[in-house]
Biopython code that builds the backbone (N, CA, C, O; Angstrom):
import numpy as np
from Bio.PDB.StructureBuilder import StructureBuilder

atoms = [
    (1, "SER", "N", (157.454, 173.027, 120.787)),
    (1, "SER", "CA", (157.044, 173.720, 119.584)),
    (1, "SER", "C", (157.874, 173.232, 118.408)),
    (1, "SER", "O", (158.936, 172.639, 118.594)),
    (2, "ALA", "N", (157.396, 173.479, 117.211)),
    (2, "ALA", "CA", (158.101, 173.036, 116.014)),
    (2, "ALA", "C", (159.444, 173.740, 115.872)),
    (2, "ALA", "O", (160.426, 173.132, 115.445)),
    (3, "ALA", "N", (159.489, 175.019, 116.229)),
    (3, "ALA", "CA", (160.750, 175.767, 116.134)),
    (3, "ALA", "C", (161.788, 175.192, 117.085)),
    (3, "ALA", "O", (162.954, 175.041, 116.721)),
    (4, "ALA", "N", (161.364, 174.870, 118.306)),
    (4, "ALA", "CA", (162.289, 174.293, 119.289)),
    (4, "ALA", "C", (162.775, 172.925, 118.816)),
    (4, "ALA", "O", (163.952, 172.598, 118.966)),
    (5, "ALA", "N", (161.877, 172.129, 118.250)),
    (5, "ALA", "CA", (162.270, 170.814, 117.754)),
    (5, "ALA", "C", (163.256, 170.949, 116.600)),
    (5, "ALA", "O", (164.219, 170.187, 116.516)),
    (6, "ALA", "N", (163.025, 171.914, 115.707)),
    (6, "ALA", "CA", (163.942, 172.129, 114.584)),
    (6, "ALA", "C", (165.297, 172.591, 115.087)),
    (6, "ALA", "O", (166.330, 172.132, 114.598)),
    (7, "ALA", "N", (165.305, 173.494, 116.059)),
    (7, "ALA", "CA", (166.570, 173.975, 116.620)),
    (7, "ALA", "C", (167.304, 172.840, 117.299)),
    (7, "ALA", "O", (168.523, 172.721, 117.176)),
    (8, "SER", "N", (166.565, 171.996, 118.021)),
    (8, "SER", "CA", (167.177, 170.860, 118.691)),
    (8, "SER", "C", (167.751, 169.890, 117.670)),
    (8, "SER", "O", (168.864, 169.391, 117.840)),
    (9, "SER", "N", (166.995, 169.623, 116.611)),
    (9, "SER", "CA", (167.460, 168.713, 115.577)),
    (9, "SER", "C", (168.720, 169.255, 114.920)),
    (9, "SER", "O", (169.645, 168.497, 114.628)),
    (10, "SER", "N", (168.760, 170.555, 114.689)),
    (10, "SER", "CA", (169.940, 171.183, 114.110)),
    (10, "SER", "C", (171.135, 171.045, 115.042)),
    (10, "SER", "O", (172.251, 170.782, 114.596)),
    (11, "ALA", "N", (170.895, 171.225, 116.349)),
    (11, "ALA", "CA", (171.984, 171.114, 117.320)),
    (11, "ALA", "C", (172.564, 169.711, 117.331)),
    (11, "ALA", "O", (173.772, 169.535, 117.487)),
    (12, "VAL", "N", (171.703, 168.707, 117.165)),
    (12, "VAL", "CA", (172.181, 167.330, 117.156)),
    (12, "VAL", "C", (173.048, 167.095, 115.926)),
    (12, "VAL", "O", (174.111, 166.483, 116.030)),
    (13, "THR", "N", (172.610, 167.571, 114.762)),
    (13, "THR", "CA", (173.381, 167.336, 113.550)),
    (13, "THR", "C", (174.664, 168.148, 113.538)),
    (13, "THR", "O", (175.601, 167.784, 112.827)),
    (14, "ASP", "N", (174.745, 169.235, 114.296)),
    (14, "ASP", "CA", (175.964, 170.028, 114.377)),
    (14, "ASP", "C", (177.063, 169.301, 115.150)),
    (14, "ASP", "O", (178.242, 169.607, 114.975)),
    (15, "ASP", "N", (176.699, 168.352, 115.995)),
    (15, "ASP", "CA", (177.682, 167.615, 116.776)),
    (15, "ASP", "C", (178.396, 166.633, 115.849)),
    (15, "ASP", "O", (177.739, 165.933, 115.079)),
    (16, "PRO", "N", (179.731, 166.566, 115.908)),
    (16, "PRO", "CA", (180.450, 165.675, 114.995)),
    (16, "PRO", "C", (180.060, 164.198, 115.123)),
    (16, "PRO", "O", (180.175, 163.438, 114.162)),
    (17, "LEU", "N", (179.599, 163.795, 116.318)),
    (17, "LEU", "CA", (179.185, 162.399, 116.514)),
    (17, "LEU", "C", (177.678, 162.224, 116.477)),
    (17, "LEU", "O", (177.175, 161.113, 116.650)),
    (18, "GLY", "N", (176.945, 163.326, 116.251)),
    (18, "GLY", "CA", (175.490, 163.258, 116.228)),
    (18, "GLY", "C", (174.879, 163.099, 117.606)),
    (18, "GLY", "O", (173.756, 162.610, 117.729)),
    (19, "LEU", "N", (175.605, 163.510, 118.660)),
    (19, "LEU", "CA", (175.107, 163.381, 120.028)),
    (19, "LEU", "C", (174.072, 164.450, 120.323)),
    (19, "LEU", "O", (174.135, 165.558, 119.790)),
    (20, "THR", "N", (173.120, 164.108, 121.177)),
    (20, "THR", "CA", (172.168, 165.111, 121.643)),
    (20, "THR", "C", (172.913, 166.094, 122.544)),
    (20, "THR", "O", (173.982, 165.764, 123.058)),
    (21, "PRO", "N", (172.367, 167.298, 122.744)),
    (21, "PRO", "CA", (173.037, 168.257, 123.630)),
    (21, "PRO", "C", (173.285, 167.695, 125.035)),
    (21, "PRO", "O", (174.334, 167.949, 125.627)),
    (22, "GLU", "N", (172.336, 166.943, 125.560)),
    (22, "GLU", "CA", (172.501, 166.370, 126.905)),
    (22, "GLU", "C", (173.636, 165.348, 126.934)),
    (22, "GLU", "O", (174.440, 165.334, 127.866)),
    (23, "LEU", "N", (173.698, 164.498, 125.916)),
    (23, "LEU", "CA", (174.768, 163.506, 125.857)),
    (23, "LEU", "C", (176.113, 164.179, 125.620)),
    (23, "LEU", "O", (177.126, 163.729, 126.155)),
    (24, "ARG", "N", (176.142, 165.239, 124.836)),
    (24, "ARG", "CA", (177.381, 165.991, 124.615)),
    (24, "ARG", "C", (177.877, 166.583, 125.937)),
    (24, "ARG", "O", (179.070, 166.521, 126.233)),
    (25, "ARG", "N", (176.960, 167.160, 126.737)),
    (25, "ARG", "CA", (177.353, 167.714, 128.052)),
    (25, "ARG", "C", (177.931, 166.617, 128.940)),
    (25, "ARG", "O", (178.914, 166.834, 129.649)),
    (26, "MET", "N", (177.312, 165.437, 128.896)),
    (26, "MET", "CA", (177.781, 164.332, 129.734)),
    (26, "MET", "C", (179.170, 163.865, 129.305)),
    (26, "MET", "O", (180.037, 163.642, 130.150)),
    (27, "THR", "N", (179.383, 163.717, 128.004)),
    (27, "THR", "CA", (180.697, 163.267, 127.543)),
    (27, "THR", "C", (181.760, 164.322, 127.815)),
    (27, "THR", "O", (182.899, 163.985, 128.140)),
    (28, "ASP", "N", (181.399, 165.594, 127.686)),
    (28, "ASP", "CA", (182.345, 166.671, 128.008)),
    (28, "ASP", "C", (182.685, 166.666, 129.492)),
    (28, "ASP", "O", (183.829, 166.915, 129.872)),
    (29, "ALA", "N", (181.691, 166.381, 130.331)),
    (29, "ALA", "CA", (181.932, 166.326, 131.776)),
    (29, "ALA", "C", (182.899, 165.187, 132.108)),
    (29, "ALA", "O", (183.802, 165.358, 132.927)),
    (30, "PHE", "N", (182.713, 164.033, 131.478)),
    (30, "PHE", "CA", (183.644, 162.915, 131.709)),
    (30, "PHE", "C", (185.040, 163.273, 131.224)),
    (30, "PHE", "O", (186.030, 162.962, 131.885)),
    (31, "ALA", "N", (185.118, 163.923, 130.078)),
    (31, "ALA", "CA", (186.424, 164.302, 129.527)),
    (31, "ALA", "C", (187.158, 165.287, 130.430)),
    (31, "ALA", "O", (188.386, 165.367, 130.401)),
    (32, "SER", "N", (186.407, 166.036, 131.230)),
    (32, "SER", "CA", (187.034, 167.038, 132.097)),
    (32, "SER", "C", (187.596, 166.434, 133.391)),
    (32, "SER", "O", (188.272, 167.129, 134.149)),
    (33, "ILE", "N", (187.326, 165.157, 133.651)),
    (33, "ILE", "CA", (187.858, 164.489, 134.838)),
    (33, "ILE", "C", (189.220, 163.903, 134.452)),
    (33, "ILE", "O", (189.281, 162.899, 133.741)),
    (34, "PRO", "N", (190.313, 164.523, 134.916)),
    (34, "PRO", "CA", (191.635, 164.091, 134.450)),
    (34, "PRO", "C", (192.080, 162.723, 134.984)),
    (34, "PRO", "O", (192.831, 162.011, 134.318)),
    (35, "ASP", "N", (191.626, 162.365, 136.160)),
    (35, "ASP", "CA", (192.080, 161.122, 136.780)),
    (35, "ASP", "C", (191.223, 159.950, 136.303)),
    (35, "ASP", "O", (190.002, 159.961, 136.457)),
    (36, "GLU", "N", (191.868, 158.948, 135.728)),
    (36, "GLU", "CA", (191.158, 157.798, 135.176)),
    (36, "GLU", "C", (190.346, 157.047, 136.232)),
    (36, "GLU", "O", (189.234, 156.598, 135.953)),
    (37, "LYS", "N", (190.893, 156.908, 137.440)),
    (37, "LYS", "CA", (190.159, 156.205, 138.507)),
    (37, "LYS", "C", (188.908, 156.967, 138.912)),
    (37, "LYS", "O", (187.868, 156.354, 139.155)),
    (38, "ASN", "N", (188.987, 158.289, 138.990)),
    (38, "ASN", "CA", (187.811, 159.090, 139.335)),
    (38, "ASN", "C", (186.760, 159.030, 138.231)),
    (38, "ASN", "O", (185.561, 158.994, 138.507)),
    (39, "ARG", "N", (187.219, 159.020, 136.976)),
    (39, "ARG", "CA", (186.297, 158.894, 135.847)),
    (39, "ARG", "C", (185.574, 157.550, 135.928)),
    (39, "ARG", "O", (184.364, 157.479, 135.715)),
    (40, "TYR", "N", (186.310, 156.494, 136.232)),
    (40, "TYR", "CA", (185.724, 155.159, 136.380)),
    (40, "TYR", "C", (184.717, 155.136, 137.529)),
    (40, "TYR", "O", (183.621, 154.594, 137.382)),
    (41, "LYS", "N", (185.080, 155.718, 138.664)),
    (41, "LYS", "CA", (184.167, 155.741, 139.818)),
    (41, "LYS", "C", (182.876, 156.477, 139.480)),
    (41, "LYS", "O", (181.791, 156.036, 139.857)),
    (42, "GLN", "N", (182.990, 157.600, 138.768)),
    (42, "GLN", "CA", (181.797, 158.355, 138.380)),
    (42, "GLN", "C", (180.923, 157.550, 137.428)),
    (42, "GLN", "O", (179.699, 157.536, 137.556)),
    (43, "LEU", "N", (181.561, 156.880, 136.471)),
    (43, "LEU", "CA", (180.819, 156.051, 135.532)),
    (43, "LEU", "C", (180.096, 154.920, 136.248)),
    (43, "LEU", "O", (178.934, 154.643, 135.950)),
    (44, "MET", "N", (180.765, 154.266, 137.183)),
    (44, "MET", "CA", (180.141, 153.162, 137.919)),
    (44, "MET", "C", (178.996, 153.663, 138.791)),
    (44, "MET", "O", (177.969, 152.994, 138.909)),
    (45, "TYR", "N", (179.165, 154.835, 139.402)),
    (45, "TYR", "CA", (178.084, 155.415, 140.202)),
    (45, "TYR", "C", (176.855, 155.644, 139.324)),
    (45, "TYR", "O", (175.742, 155.265, 139.687)),
    (46, "MET", "N", (177.071, 156.268, 138.167)),
    (46, "MET", "CA", (175.942, 156.553, 137.271)),
    (46, "MET", "C", (175.313, 155.267, 136.758)),
    (46, "MET", "O", (174.088, 155.169, 136.678)),
    (47, "ALA", "N", (176.125, 154.287, 136.411)),
    (47, "ALA", "CA", (175.605, 153.014, 135.907)),
    (47, "ALA", "C", (174.746, 152.317, 136.959)),
    (47, "ALA", "O", (173.737, 151.696, 136.623)),
    (48, "ASN", "N", (175.129, 152.413, 138.207)),
    (48, "ASN", "CA", (174.362, 151.765, 139.278)),
    (48, "ASN", "C", (173.030, 152.444, 139.543)),
    (48, "ASN", "O", (172.185, 151.882, 140.240)),
    (49, "GLN", "N", (172.822, 153.639, 139.003)),
    (49, "GLN", "CA", (171.549, 154.340, 139.159)),
    (49, "GLN", "C", (170.520, 153.879, 138.123)),
    (49, "GLN", "O", (169.332, 154.177, 138.245)),
    (50, "LEU", "N", (170.987, 153.148, 137.102)),
    (50, "LEU", "CA", (170.113, 152.719, 136.009)),
    (50, "LEU", "C", (169.471, 151.370, 136.285)),
    (50, "LEU", "O", (169.955, 150.585, 137.100)),
    (51, "GLN", "N", (168.367, 151.118, 135.584)),
    (51, "GLN", "CA", (167.742, 149.798, 135.617)),
    (51, "GLN", "C", (168.619, 148.839, 134.817)),
    (51, "GLN", "O", (169.246, 149.260, 133.845)),
    (52, "PRO", "N", (168.682, 147.560, 135.198)),
    (52, "PRO", "CA", (169.464, 146.598, 134.407)),
    (52, "PRO", "C", (168.913, 146.471, 132.990)),
    (52, "PRO", "O", (167.712, 146.627, 132.767)),
    (53, "ILE", "N", (169.784, 146.191, 132.049)),
    (53, "ILE", "CA", (169.367, 145.969, 130.665)),
    (53, "ILE", "C", (168.723, 144.592, 130.572)),
    (53, "ILE", "O", (169.273, 143.617, 131.083)),
    (54, "PRO", "N", (167.562, 144.503, 129.923)),
    (54, "PRO", "CA", (166.912, 143.191, 129.765)),
    (54, "PRO", "C", (167.801, 142.238, 128.972)),
    (54, "PRO", "O", (168.551, 142.664, 128.093)),
    (55, "ASP", "N", (167.714, 140.967, 129.283)),
    (55, "ASP", "CA", (168.517, 139.961, 128.583)),
    (55, "ASP", "C", (168.307, 140.025, 127.071)),
    (55, "ASP", "O", (169.241, 139.783, 126.306)),
    (56, "ALA", "N", (167.085, 140.350, 126.635)),
    (56, "ALA", "CA", (166.792, 140.406, 125.200)),
    (56, "ALA", "C", (167.602, 141.493, 124.493)),
    (56, "ALA", "O", (167.786, 141.426, 123.278)),
    (57, "ALA", "N", (168.083, 142.484, 125.226)),
    (57, "ALA", "CA", (168.867, 143.575, 124.629)),
    (57, "ALA", "C", (170.362, 143.270, 124.615)),
    (57, "ALA", "O", (171.146, 144.031, 124.049)),
    (58, "LYS", "N", (170.755, 142.168, 125.231)),
    (58, "LYS", "CA", (172.178, 141.799, 125.283)),
    (58, "LYS", "C", (172.537, 141.017, 124.027)),
    (58, "LYS", "O", (172.770, 139.809, 124.055)),
    (59, "VAL", "N", (172.572, 141.762, 122.923)),
    (59, "VAL", "CA", (172.874, 141.189, 121.611)),
    (59, "VAL", "C", (174.156, 141.835, 121.089)),
    (59, "VAL", "O", (174.538, 142.911, 121.548)),
    (60, "PRO", "N", (174.820, 141.187, 120.134)),
    (60, "PRO", "CA", (176.089, 141.721, 119.626)),
    (60, "PRO", "C", (176.006, 143.172, 119.138)),
    (60, "PRO", "O", (176.968, 143.927, 119.283)),
    (61, "GLU", "N", (174.869, 143.565, 118.564)),
    (61, "GLU", "CA", (174.725, 144.939, 118.062)),
    (61, "GLU", "C", (174.786, 145.974, 119.182)),
    (61, "GLU", "O", (175.120, 147.131, 118.927)),
    (62, "ASN", "N", (174.470, 145.582, 120.412)),
    (62, "ASN", "CA", (174.476, 146.506, 121.552)),
    (62, "ASN", "C", (175.740, 146.387, 122.395)),
    (62, "ASN", "O", (175.895, 147.106, 123.382)),
    (63, "LYS", "N", (176.637, 145.494, 122.019)),
    (63, "LYS", "CA", (177.862, 145.281, 122.792)),
    (63, "LYS", "C", (178.883, 146.353, 122.450)),
    (63, "LYS", "O", (179.081, 146.679, 121.280)),
    (64, "VAL", "N", (179.532, 146.901, 123.473)),
    (64, "VAL", "CA", (180.557, 147.929, 123.293)),
    (64, "VAL", "C", (181.875, 147.230, 122.981)),
    (64, "VAL", "O", (182.380, 146.458, 123.796)),
    (65, "PRO", "N", (182.433, 147.502, 121.797)),
    (65, "PRO", "CA", (183.694, 146.849, 121.438)),
    (65, "PRO", "C", (184.863, 147.436, 122.212)),
    (65, "PRO", "O", (184.885, 148.627, 122.521)),
    (66, "GLY", "N", (185.826, 146.593, 122.519)),
    (66, "GLY", "CA", (187.053, 147.072, 123.142)),
    (66, "GLY", "C", (187.040, 147.154, 124.650)),
    (66, "GLY", "O", (188.067, 147.486, 125.242)),
    (67, "CYS", "N", (185.921, 146.867, 125.301)),
    (67, "CYS", "CA", (185.865, 146.915, 126.767)),
    (67, "CYS", "C", (186.416, 145.610, 127.346)),
    (67, "CYS", "O", (186.199, 144.533, 126.791)),
    (68, "LEU", "N", (187.127, 145.722, 128.464)),
    (68, "LEU", "CA", (187.608, 144.518, 129.135)),
    (68, "LEU", "C", (186.451, 143.732, 129.732)),
    (68, "LEU", "O", (186.469, 142.502, 129.752)),
    (69, "SER", "N", (185.448, 144.449, 130.215)),
    (69, "SER", "CA", (184.236, 143.820, 130.732)),
    (69, "SER", "C", (183.201, 143.784, 129.615)),
    (69, "SER", "O", (183.277, 144.559, 128.662)),
    (70, "THR", "N", (182.243, 142.887, 129.738)),
    (70, "THR", "CA", (181.163, 142.854, 128.764)),
    (70, "THR", "C", (180.193, 143.981, 129.076)),
    (70, "THR", "O", (179.608, 144.025, 130.159)),
    (71, "VAL", "N", (180.025, 144.890, 128.127)),
    (71, "VAL", "CA", (179.166, 146.063, 128.316)),
    (71, "VAL", "C", (178.211, 146.154, 127.142)),
    (71, "VAL", "O", (178.624, 146.075, 125.985)),
    (72, "HIS", "N", (176.928, 146.322, 127.447)),
    (72, "HIS", "CA", (175.905, 146.536, 126.425)),
    (72, "HIS", "C", (175.267, 147.898, 126.671)),
    (72, "HIS", "O", (175.058, 148.299, 127.816)),
    (73, "VAL", "N", (174.963, 148.599, 125.593)),
    (73, "VAL", "CA", (174.337, 149.915, 125.694)),
    (73, "VAL", "C", (173.100, 149.932, 124.814)),
    (73, "VAL", "O", (173.139, 149.530, 123.651)),
    (74, "VAL", "N", (172.006, 150.401, 125.386)),
    (74, "VAL", "CA", (170.762, 150.581, 124.649)),
    (74, "VAL", "C", (170.281, 151.993, 124.955)),
    (74, "VAL", "O", (170.208, 152.392, 126.118)),
    (75, "ALA", "N", (169.954, 152.744, 123.914)),
    (75, "ALA", "CA", (169.501, 154.121, 124.116)),
    (75, "ALA", "C", (168.335, 154.434, 123.194)),
    (75, "ALA", "O", (168.207, 153.879, 122.103)),
    (76, "THR", "N", (167.510, 155.320, 123.657)),
    (76, "THR", "CA", (166.429, 155.847, 122.829)),
    (76, "THR", "C", (166.493, 157.358, 122.900)),
    (76, "THR", "O", (166.926, 157.924, 123.904)),
    (77, "LYS", "N", (166.068, 157.999, 121.846)),
    (77, "LYS", "CA", (166.064, 159.457, 121.804)),
    (77, "LYS", "C", (164.619, 159.921, 121.753)),
    (77, "LYS", "O", (163.852, 159.492, 120.892)),
    (78, "THR", "N", (164.255, 160.789, 122.667)),
    (78, "THR", "CA", (162.922, 161.366, 122.673)),
    (78, "THR", "C", (163.043, 162.868, 122.857)),
    (78, "THR", "O", (164.051, 163.356, 123.368)),
    (79, "TYR", "N", (162.034, 163.591, 122.450)),
    (79, "TYR", "CA", (162.029, 165.032, 122.595)),
    (79, "TYR", "C", (161.426, 165.395, 123.947)),
    (79, "TYR", "O", (160.343, 164.923, 124.292)),
    (80, "SER", "N", (162.125, 166.234, 124.714)),
    (80, "SER", "CA", (161.653, 166.687, 126.021)),
    (80, "SER", "C", (161.099, 168.096, 125.893)),
    (80, "SER", "O", (161.842, 169.034, 125.604)),
    (81, "GLU", "N", (159.800, 168.250, 126.106)),
    (81, "GLU", "CA", (159.179, 169.588, 126.074)),
    (81, "GLU", "C", (159.769, 170.464, 127.183)),
    (81, "GLU", "O", (159.994, 171.657, 126.981)),
    (82, "ASP", "N", (160.019, 169.868, 128.358)),
    (82, "ASP", "CA", (160.552, 170.634, 129.490)),
    (82, "ASP", "C", (161.927, 171.221, 129.180)),
    (82, "ASP", "O", (162.215, 172.364, 129.535)),
    (83, "ARG", "N", (162.766, 170.438, 128.520)),
    (83, "ARG", "CA", (164.135, 170.886, 128.226)),
    (83, "ARG", "C", (164.272, 171.527, 126.865)),
    (83, "ARG", "O", (165.261, 172.208, 126.594)),
    (84, "GLY", "N", (163.286, 171.315, 126.002)),
    (84, "GLY", "CA", (163.337, 171.897, 124.672)),
    (84, "GLY", "C", (164.376, 171.269, 123.773)),
    (84, "GLY", "O", (164.917, 171.927, 122.884)),
    (85, "CYS", "N", (164.663, 169.969, 124.006)),
    (85, "CYS", "CA", (165.666, 169.304, 123.177)),
    (85, "CYS", "C", (165.449, 167.796, 123.234)),
    (85, "CYS", "O", (164.643, 167.290, 124.014)),
    (86, "ASP", "N", (166.201, 167.091, 122.373)),
    (86, "ASP", "CA", (166.196, 165.632, 122.404)),
    (86, "ASP", "C", (166.981, 165.171, 123.635)),
    (86, "ASP", "O", (167.998, 165.765, 123.995)),
    (87, "VAL", "N", (166.499, 164.112, 124.267)),
    (87, "VAL", "CA", (167.205, 163.519, 125.412)),
    (87, "VAL", "C", (167.307, 162.030, 125.215)),
    (87, "VAL", "O", (167.865, 161.332, 126.061)),
]
sb = StructureBuilder()
sb.init_structure("model")
sb.init_model(0)
sb.init_chain("A")
sb.init_seg("    ")
for serial, (resi, resn, name, xyz) in enumerate(atoms, 1):
    if name == "N":
        sb.init_residue(resn, " ", resi, " ")
    sb.init_atom(name, np.array(xyz, "f"), 0.0, 1.0, " ", f" {name:<3s}", serial, name[0])
structure = sb.get_structure()
């Protein structure tokens, strides 16, 4: 609904980094893992669940600065009717 979309949009802009509520929950969950090795293991587990990034997306604009390994990130934001928010 339009009201849900407006509320979701407001929630995104309320985040200091402009993260969607789902991404904010994920980053908060990572922040709550005190052990760096466990955080790394969780990140690698989640990364292995994803489809590989197409070679065409491996451009400097998608490269994560400061990583020891070469990491590219591509994301899209869509509205989920089921969740009532951007995902």
